[in-house]
Residue, then its C-alpha position, 0 to 999 in steps of 0.5 A: m500503536q495498536e490502540f490507535l490503529t484499532l480506533l482508527l478502524l472504528i472511526l473508519v466504519a463509523l465513517s462508511a455508515f455515515f456516508s451510506g446513511v447520507e446517500t439513502a436519506v438525500m436520494s429519498v428526499s425529492l426535489i419538490k420536497a426540497k423546494s418546499l422545505v426551503k420555502q419553510k425556511k428550514r435550516g439546511a434546506k438551501s444546501l440540500l436544494r443545491i445537492k438535489e439540483n445536482p445529484h450527479r456531483f453528490l453521488i460522486t462525493i458520496l462514493v468517493g468518500n465511502n470507497l476511501v474510508n472502506i479501503f483504508a479500514a480494510s487495509i488497517a483491518t488487515l494490519v491490526f489482525t495480522r499483527m494479533f494472529g500472525s498469517t491467519g489475520v488476513g482471513i480473520a480481518t476479512g470475515i470481521m470487515t465484511f460483517l462490520i461493513l455490511v451491518f453497521g456500514e450499509i444495512t443499519p444506516k441505511t434502514f435509519a436514514t430511510q425512516n428519518a430521511e428528512r431530518i438527516s438530509l437537512l442535518v448533513a446537507r451543509p457538511i456534505e457541500v463542504l466535502s464536495y469542495v474539499l474533494f473538488p479536484v477528484v470530484k471534478i475529474l470523475e464528473g468529467l469522466t462519467s459526463f464524457l462516457h454518458r455522452f458517447g452512450s453504448k459506444e466504446g468507452l475510453t481506453e486506458e491511455e486516454i484515461r491516463t491522459i485525462v489525469s495527467m492533464g488534471y494534474e498539469e492544470g492544477i485541478l488534481k494534486k500529485d498524490i491524487a493523481r499518482m494513486m489514480h495512476s497506480l489504480l490503472e497500472f495495478e492489473d499490469i504490475r508484475v511481481e518482479e517489479v515490487m519484490t525485494p531482490k535476493t541480494d537484499m534478503m536475510f536468510v537463515n540456515a534450515d539446519s541451524k538450531l533455534k538458539d543459534v539464530i535467535d540473535y540474528i532474528i532479533k537484530s534483523p528488521y524482518s519478521r519472516h525469513p526464508a530457510y535454505s538448505r545447502n544453498k539459497d536457491n533451495i529454500v525449504g521453508i519460512l521462519d516467522i517470528d511468532d513461531v520463534v517467540d512460541y518455541i522460546k517460551k516452551k524453552r525448546l531452543g534445541i529444535k532445528v529451524r526446519d522443523i518449525a519453519r512454514e511452508v514455502y509459496f513459490v511464484p514465477e516472477t512473471k506473476k501480476i500482483n492482482e492474482l498474487l493478492t488473491e493467492f495471498q488471501k486464499r492460502k493465508t499467507r503474507m510472503a512468497i518466494v520469487v523464482n525464475e523459469y529454471g527455479s532460481v530465487l530472484g527475491l521475495v514479495t510480501m502482502e505489504d509490498v502488494l498493498e502499498e501499489i493500491v493504497g500507497e506507502i501507508f506502511d512503514k517502508s523504512q524497515r525495508k528500503n530506507h535503512y539509513i542515511k547518515k551525514p558525518e560532514k558537509n556534502v558526505f553521506l553514508v548510506d546503507g546498500r538497501t536503501d531506497v534510491e528515491h529517499i537518497e535523492k530527496t535527501i541529498g538533493i540530486k537526481i541520481d537514477e533515471e531508470h527507477f532502480n529500488t535500492i542504491a545497491g541495485f543501481v550501482e551493480h547495474k552500473l558496474g555490471r557486477i558486485p564491486k569490491k571495497g573501495e571501488k569508485i563511480d563518478l557520476g559527475k555531481i556525486m561520487i559514489i564510494i563502495e565502503k563495504a561489500n561481500k560476495q553477494r551484496i553491497e553493504k554500505i556506500k559513501i556518497i560525496k556531493k561535489 
């Protein structure tokens, strides 16, 4: 997996270089020169002329392509280096990607393209035309947006709500695909999203006792789907550190299993529930950390939020969310489903084919607790018309297993 991600990262850097070089090469060739090449019947000249006659569309195509590969390259680099170096990988990824994009994605290809503008332009003109057709929905929307803005000149630009309307209209008319429209909406909403909207709630967190010895929590850590666990002292509102799996492995190798969890736990970063996730992302990068504990105004723990939670709001579900929400859905018999309380509601809806939640709760446990106004006991039922929800297993803190019967 690591080798595959590394290869993919190199390919994305190469594509970044391609887009940068193509932009410089094509823009260096004049319209008159392009017409002259057509008269000379040079291969690719007709495609080049069509591009030069519509430079606006060409630039949008290049910018969309270049930005997409750079965003995905940065995301994958963060994932690769954090797997290799833990929390310090974020800083390493930022430094390396800045160097790679600057040297190999910008300076080198642009310099080469300037010296070989005509040859490169003729070579890439047809592929760029094809790419423009592939990205047509996005290019068309952006063309419309920029043309609209240009027409108004120095007047006030589009409001966020107007842009949302244009994107929605593009989707409804079939110009934009659902995934593209969703991503564009996500980018517009990014600065408005608060931590509490993306966090894992306290009921779904997996804690370790800070006063326990490492040997006593190893099995628990290994079986857990998470790589970091909040360590508490006395009660779960008193988080004193974060136990990272990398540190656990190090102390196992050193055969120091008698050490207390609090002695190897990393410093906790607390954030208020109202903090915006764009600000949190900046803080994560500055602090070189990947997890924060979310608290309310009274200091009570509400949940936790990770770097992955924030990045997913930008680029979509590029990470494996099954480790966090889609724990399991089993179907022991027809129209009967057994689900983990932490399973994502949307995932359940897609599986059983019925809309459950109109209020957009993250987990099925959260939805049930909201309906009842409390944590239910084993055996309690909720009749939702098309389905019956039965609590299979629950404790004082959270719902663990639920049975859903489709009527």
